[in-house]
C-alpha positions as CSV (number, residue, x, y, z in Angstrom):
1,M,78.9,-27.0,337.6
2,G,76.4,-28.0,340.2
3,L,76.5,-26.7,343.6
4,V,79.4,-24.2,344.7
5,G,80.7,-22.5,347.8
6,T,81.8,-24.4,350.8
7,I,80.7,-27.2,352.8
8,P,78.6,-25.9,355.9
9,P,80.1,-27.2,359.3
10,E,76.4,-27.4,360.6
11,I,76.2,-30.5,358.8
12,G,78.1,-32.2,361.5
13,N,75.1,-31.6,363.6
14,L,73.0,-34.2,361.8
15,S,73.7,-36.9,364.1
16,S,71.5,-39.5,362.6
17,L,73.0,-39.1,359.2
18,V,74.0,-42.4,357.7
19,S,75.2,-41.4,353.9
20,L,76.6,-38.2,352.9
21,D,77.0,-37.7,349.0
22,M,77.9,-34.2,347.6
23,S,79.9,-35.8,344.6
24,G,80.2,-34.0,341.3
25,N,79.8,-30.5,342.3
26,S,82.2,-27.4,342.7
27,F,82.6,-27.0,346.3
28,H,85.8,-25.5,347.3
29,G,87.4,-25.2,350.6
30,R,88.2,-27.3,353.5
31,I,86.2,-30.4,354.6
32,P,84.4,-29.4,357.8
33,R,86.1,-31.2,360.7
34,S,82.7,-31.8,362.2
35,I,81.9,-34.2,359.5
36,F,84.8,-36.4,360.6
37,N,83.3,-36.5,363.8
38,M,79.8,-38.0,363.2
39,S,79.5,-41.4,364.8
40,R,76.6,-42.9,362.4
41,L,78.0,-42.0,359.0
42,E,78.5,-45.1,356.9
43,I,79.2,-43.4,353.6
44,I,81.2,-40.1,352.9
45,S,81.5,-39.4,349.2
46,L,82.9,-35.8,348.4
47,A,84.5,-36.8,345.1
48,N,84.7,-34.6,341.9
49,N,84.9,-30.9,343.8
50,N,87.6,-28.6,344.4
51,L,88.0,-29.2,347.9
52,S,91.6,-28.7,349.7
53,G,93.2,-29.1,352.9
54,K,94.4,-31.9,354.9
55,L,92.6,-34.8,356.4
56,P,92.3,-34.8,360.1
57,V,95.6,-36.6,361.6
58,D,93.2,-38.3,364.3
59,I,90.5,-39.4,361.7
60,C,88.5,-42.6,363.0
61,S,89.8,-42.1,366.6
62,H,87.9,-40.9,369.4
63,G,85.0,-42.9,368.7
64,S,84.2,-41.0,365.6
65,L,83.3,-42.8,362.1
66,Q,83.0,-46.3,363.6
67,R,80.5,-47.3,361.3
68,L,82.2,-46.0,357.9
69,Q,82.3,-48.2,355.3
70,A,83.3,-46.0,352.3
71,L,85.3,-43.0,352.2
72,S,85.5,-41.4,348.5
73,L,87.4,-38.1,348.1
74,Y,89.0,-38.7,344.7
75,Q,89.5,-35.9,342.4
76,N,89.7,-32.8,344.7
77,N,93.1,-30.8,345.6
78,L,93.6,-32.5,349.0
79,Y,97.0,-32.6,350.4
80,G,99.4,-33.5,353.2
81,E,100.0,-37.2,354.5
82,I,97.3,-39.9,354.7
83,P,96.5,-40.5,358.5
84,S,97.9,-43.4,360.0
85,T,94.6,-43.7,362.1
86,F,92.8,-45.1,359.2
87,D,93.2,-48.6,360.9
88,Q,90.6,-47.2,363.5
89,C,87.9,-47.1,360.7
90,L,87.1,-50.6,361.9
91,Q,84.3,-51.2,359.1
92,L,86.2,-49.6,356.1
93,Q,85.7,-51.3,352.7
94,V,86.4,-48.7,350.2
95,L,89.3,-46.1,350.8
96,S,89.2,-43.9,347.5
97,L,91.8,-40.8,347.7
98,M,93.2,-40.9,344.0
99,L,93.5,-38.1,342.0
100,N,94.8,-35.5,344.7
101,N,97.9,-34.5,346.1
102,F,98.8,-36.4,349.0
103,T,102.6,-36.9,349.7
104,G,104.4,-39.0,352.3
105,H,104.5,-42.7,352.7
106,V,101.5,-45.4,352.6
107,P,100.8,-46.0,356.1
108,R,101.6,-49.3,357.2
109,Q,98.7,-49.5,359.5
110,I,96.0,-49.6,356.4
111,G,96.9,-53.2,356.6
112,N,95.2,-53.6,359.9
113,I,91.8,-52.6,358.2
114,T,91.0,-56.3,357.5
115,G,87.6,-55.6,355.8
116,L,89.0,-53.5,352.8
117,T,88.2,-54.7,349.5
118,S,89.3,-51.4,347.5
119,I,92.3,-49.3,347.8
120,F,92.6,-46.2,345.1
121,L,95.5,-44.1,345.7
122,S,96.6,-43.4,342.4
123,F,97.6,-40.1,340.9
124,N,99.0,-38.4,344.3
125,N,102.5,-37.7,345.2
126,L,103.0,-40.6,347.6
127,D,106.7,-42.0,348.1
128,G,108.5,-44.7,350.0
129,T,107.7,-48.5,349.9
130,I,104.6,-50.3,349.5
131,P,103.9,-51.5,353.0
132,E,104.0,-55.4,353.6
133,E,101.3,-55.2,355.6
134,I,98.8,-54.8,352.7
135,G,99.2,-58.5,352.3
136,N,97.1,-58.9,355.4
137,L,94.0,-57.8,353.7
138,H,92.4,-61.0,352.7
139,Q,89.5,-59.4,351.3
140,L,91.2,-57.1,349.0
141,N,90.0,-57.0,345.2
142,M,91.3,-53.7,344.0
143,L,94.7,-52.4,344.6
144,L,95.4,-49.1,342.7
145,M,98.4,-47.3,343.3
146,G,99.9,-46.1,340.2
147,F,101.2,-42.7,339.1
148,N,103.0,-42.0,342.3
149,K,106.6,-42.1,343.3
150,L,106.7,-45.4,345.1
151,T,110.2,-47.1,345.1
152,G,111.3,-50.6,346.3
153,S,110.1,-53.9,345.5
154,I,106.4,-54.9,345.3
155,P,105.7,-57.0,348.7
156,P,105.6,-60.9,348.0
157,S,102.5,-60.8,350.4
158,I,100.5,-58.6,347.9
159,F,100.9,-61.6,345.4
160,N,99.4,-64.0,347.9
161,I,96.1,-62.3,348.1
162,S,93.5,-64.8,346.7
163,S,90.9,-62.3,346.2
164,L,92.5,-59.8,344.2
165,G,91.0,-58.8,340.9
166,I,93.1,-56.1,339.9
167,I,96.8,-54.9,340.8
168,S,97.4,-51.5,339.1
169,I,100.6,-49.8,340.1
170,P,102.0,-48.5,337.1
171,N,104.4,-45.4,336.5
172,N,106.2,-45.5,339.8
173,N,109.8,-46.3,340.8
174,L,109.4,-50.0,341.7
175,S,112.2,-52.4,341.2
176,G,112.7,-56.1,341.9
177,T,111.6,-59.1,340.4
178,L,108.4,-60.8,340.0
179,P,107.8,-63.8,342.2
180,V,108.7,-67.1,340.3
181,D,105.8,-68.8,342.1
182,L,103.2,-66.0,340.8
183,C,99.7,-67.6,340.4
184,S,100.8,-70.7,342.0
185,H,99.5,-72.5,345.4
186,G,96.2,-71.1,344.8
187,N,96.9,-67.6,345.2
188,L,95.5,-64.7,342.9
189,D,92.8,-66.9,341.9
190,S,90.8,-64.3,341.0
191,L,93.4,-62.0,339.1
192,L,91.7,-60.2,336.2
193,Q,94.4,-57.4,335.7
194,I,97.9,-56.7,336.4
195,S,99.3,-53.6,335.4
196,L,103.0,-52.8,336.4
197,D,104.2,-50.8,333.3
198,N,106.7,-47.8,333.5
199,N,108.5,-49.0,336.2
200,M,112.1,-50.4,337.0
201,L,111.3,-54.2,337.4
202,H,114.0,-56.5,336.2
203,G,114.5,-60.3,335.6
204,K,112.5,-62.9,333.8
205,L,108.8,-63.3,333.4
206,P,107.6,-66.3,335.6
207,S,106.6,-69.2,333.7
208,N,103.6,-69.5,336.2
209,L,102.0,-66.7,334.9
210,G,100.2,-69.3,332.7
211,R,98.6,-70.3,336.1
212,C,96.8,-67.2,336.0
213,S,93.7,-68.7,334.5
214,K,91.5,-65.7,334.7
215,L,93.9,-62.9,333.9
216,Q,92.5,-60.7,331.1
217,M,94.9,-57.9,331.1
218,L,98.8,-58.1,331.5
219,I,100.6,-54.7,331.1
220,L,104.7,-54.8,331.8
221,S,105.9,-52.6,329.3
222,S,108.6,-50.0,330.0
223,N,110.7,-51.8,332.6
224,K,113.9,-53.6,332.7
225,L,112.5,-57.4,332.3
226,S,114.6,-59.8,330.5
227,G,114.9,-63.0,328.8
228,A,112.1,-65.1,326.6
229,L,108.7,-64.8,326.7
230,P,107.5,-68.0,328.7
231,R,105.5,-70.3,326.4
232,E,103.0,-71.2,329.4
233,I,101.5,-67.7,328.5
234,G,99.6,-69.4,326.1
235,N,97.9,-71.2,328.6
236,M,95.9,-68.4,330.0
C-alpha cells in the first residue's frame, strides 16, 4: 500500500530538488501545479499511484522543467489531452504516460524533442493518426503506443529510424501497408521487436524483413495481410 493521501504542494518550494521519485504508493488527487513549475528537476517519477486530473496545458513553458530528462507517470488515472508544449522540455529523454486515460491526438510537437529515447503511450484512449514528425527522433529506441484508438497508416518515417529497438503499436485501428523497403538502406539496424498485431494492416509481407538481422520478435497476427510468407524471413 505504501504512502497515502495527496501530494503536498509545498514540495514545489524545494528549489534545489533534482529528482522526485514517489512511485509505487497510493497517492490520490491531482499532481500539484507547483511541481511542474520547478526549474531544476531532472526526474519526476510518480508512477503506480492513484493520481488523477490533467497535465498543465503549458507544461515546460515559461522556463519551467528546462532540465527534465525523465517524466514517468504511468499507471495512474490521469486524463485529458497530452500537452503540445512538451516540445519545450528540451532535455527530455523518457516520456512514460502509459496505463492512464489520456484522450485526443498524439501531439505532433513531440517530434521536436530531438533527445527522446523512449515514448510509452500504450493503454490510453488516444485517437487520430500517428504524427509523421516522430520520424525526426533519431535517438528513439522504444516506441510503445499499443491499445489505443489510433487510425491511419504508420508513417514511413518511423521505419527509417536506425536507433529503434522496439516498435509496439498493437490493438489499434491502423491501416495501410508495410513499406517494401523495410530494414533496407541501413534503417532499423537495431530493431529487436515489432508488434503490430490486432490492427487492419493489409498487403503483402515485405521480403526485406529478412534484412532485419537483429529481429527477435515479429508479431503481425490479426490483421488483413495476404500473400505468401516470404522465404527471406529465414535469413533473420
